[in-house]
C-alpha positions in Angstrom: 95.4 91.4 120.6 96.0 91.0 124.3 99.4 91.9 125.8 101.6 89.1 126.9 101.8 88.4 130.6 105.3 89.3 132.1 105.8 85.7 133.4 105.1 84.3 129.9 107.5 86.8 128.4 110.2 85.6 130.8 109.5 82.0 130.0 109.7 82.6 126.3 113.0 84.4 126.6 114.4 81.5 128.7 113.4 78.9 126.1 116.2 77.1 124.2 117.1 78.8 120.9 116.1 75.8 118.8 112.6 75.7 120.3 112.2 79.5 119.9 113.2 79.2 116.2 110.6 76.4 115.6 107.9 78.4 117.3 108.8 81.6 115.4 108.7 79.8 112.1 105.3 78.3 112.9 104.0 81.7 113.9 105.4 83.5 110.9 103.9 81.0 108.5 100.4 81.7 109.8 100.6 85.4 108.8 100.8 85.7 105.0 101.5 89.4 105.0 104.3 89.1 107.5 105.8 86.2 105.5 105.8 88.4 102.4 107.2 91.3 104.3 110.1 89.2 105.7 110.7 87.8 102.2 111.0 91.3 100.8 113.2 92.6 103.6 115.4 89.6 104.4 115.7 87.7 101.1 115.1 90.3 98.4 116.8 93.0 100.6 114.3 95.6 99.2 115.8 95.4 95.8 112.6 94.2 94.0 110.5 97.3 94.7 110.5 98.4 91.1 109.5 94.9 89.9 106.7 94.8 92.4 105.4 98.3 91.3 105.6 97.1 87.7 103.5 94.0 88.4 100.8 96.2 89.9 101.0 98.6 86.9 100.5 95.5 84.6 97.5 94.4 86.7 96.0 97.9 86.4 96.5 97.8 82.7 94.8 94.4 82.4 92.0 95.5 84.7 91.4 98.7 82.7 91.0 96.7 79.5 88.1 94.6 81.0 85.6 97.3 80.1 83.0 96.9 82.9 79.3 97.2 82.1 78.5 99.8 84.8 80.1 102.3 87.2 79.4 99.8 90.0 81.6 97.2 88.3 84.3 99.9 87.7 84.3 100.8 91.4 84.7 97.1 92.3 87.7 96.9 89.9 89.2 100.0 91.5 88.7 98.6 95.0 90.4 95.4 93.9 93.4 97.3 92.6 93.5 99.5 95.7 93.7 96.3 97.8 96.8 95.3 95.8 98.3 98.7 96.3 97.6 98.6 100.1 99.2 95.2 100.4 102.2 96.5 98.5 102.6 99.4 100.9 102.2 97.1 103.9 104.9 94.8 102.7 107.4 97.3 101.3 106.5 100.6 103.2 106.7 102.3 99.8 105.0 105.6 100.2 106.2 107.0 96.9 104.9 103.9 95.1 101.5 104.2 97.0 101.0 107.6 95.4 102.4 106.7 92.0 100.3 103.6 91.7 97.1 105.3 93.1 97.4 108.0 90.5 98.2 105.5 87.8 95.1 103.5 88.7 92.7 106.4 88.8 93.9 107.9 85.6 94.2 104.6 83.6 90.8 103.2 84.7 89.2 106.5 83.9 90.9 106.8 80.5 89.6 103.3 79.5 86.1 103.8 80.9 85.2 107.5 80.2 81.6 106.8 79.2 80.8 105.2 82.6 81.6 108.3 84.5 80.8 111.0 82.0 77.6 112.2 83.8 76.4 112.1 87.3 73.3 109.9 88.1 72.1 107.4 90.6 74.1 104.6 88.9 77.4 106.5 89.0 76.9 108.0 92.5 78.9 105.4 94.6 81.8 105.2 92.1 81.9 109.0 91.8 82.1 109.3 95.5 84.8 106.7 95.7 87.0 108.4 93.0 86.7 111.8 94.7 87.6 110.4 98.2 90.5 108.3 96.7 91.8 111.5 95.0 91.5 113.4 98.3 93.5 110.7 100.1 96.2 110.8 97.4 96.4 114.6 97.5 97.0 114.5 101.2 99.7 111.9 100.8 101.4 114.0 98.1 101.4 117.0 100.4 103.1 115.1 103.2 106.0 114.2 100.9 109.1 116.4 100.5 108.2 119.2 98.1 110.9 118.1 95.7 108.7 115.1 94.8 105.7 117.3 94.0 106.9 118.0 90.5 107.0 114.3 89.7 103.3 113.9 90.5 102.0 117.3 89.2 101.1 116.1 85.6 99.3 113.0 86.8 97.5 115.0 89.5 96.4 117.7 87.2 95.1 115.2 84.7 93.1 113.5 87.4 91.8 116.8 88.8 90.9 118.0 85.4 88.5 115.1 84.6 87.4 114.9 88.2 85.8 118.4 88.0 84.2 117.8 84.6 82.6 114.4 85.0 80.4 112.5 87.5 82.7 113.0 90.6 82.5 116.8 90.2 79.8 117.1 92.9 81.9 115.2 95.4 85.0 117.1 94.4 83.3 120.4 95.3 82.0 118.9 98.6 85.6 117.8 99.5 87.0 121.2 98.3 89.4 119.5 95.9 91.5 122.0 93.9 91.0 122.4 90.2 94.8 122.3 89.7 97.7 121.0 91.8 99.8 123.9 92.8 103.4 123.1 93.9 
């Protein structure tokens, strides 16, 4: 996005307040994510973060019960859920929720679809790689948090790491040097 010319900036600042308000409202309405972010910050005052997390958990539960036919479909479901989590983080800046929801997604979708990722083969390759990389990202995010929060994620992380090293993603887990257990 190109920077605004200094003359244009001065002209915008000198516009009457009513015109600026109309222009601002038109511009905000064109960006759906910005509109949702302003709704969350200005109207909801950040008080609906738990409800927003719960909606995503419910979506994960519904998605997990779809029972996809292949690891490819499972990966597509994970990517869809990841998109919702990413949007949630963009709107709310909820880093704790990002980690919590990512762990919940990975563990829940695996739990409901164990047979699809039980062994590594050409059909499970892409999904196995996705799961391992997503786990690595989540681990990095946990390590950036205050160590007091580590205990809250330890059980979910250890569950995830346990099945990760004993199913299709094990090859990628070794390549990424993912630990077998989360040490606090």
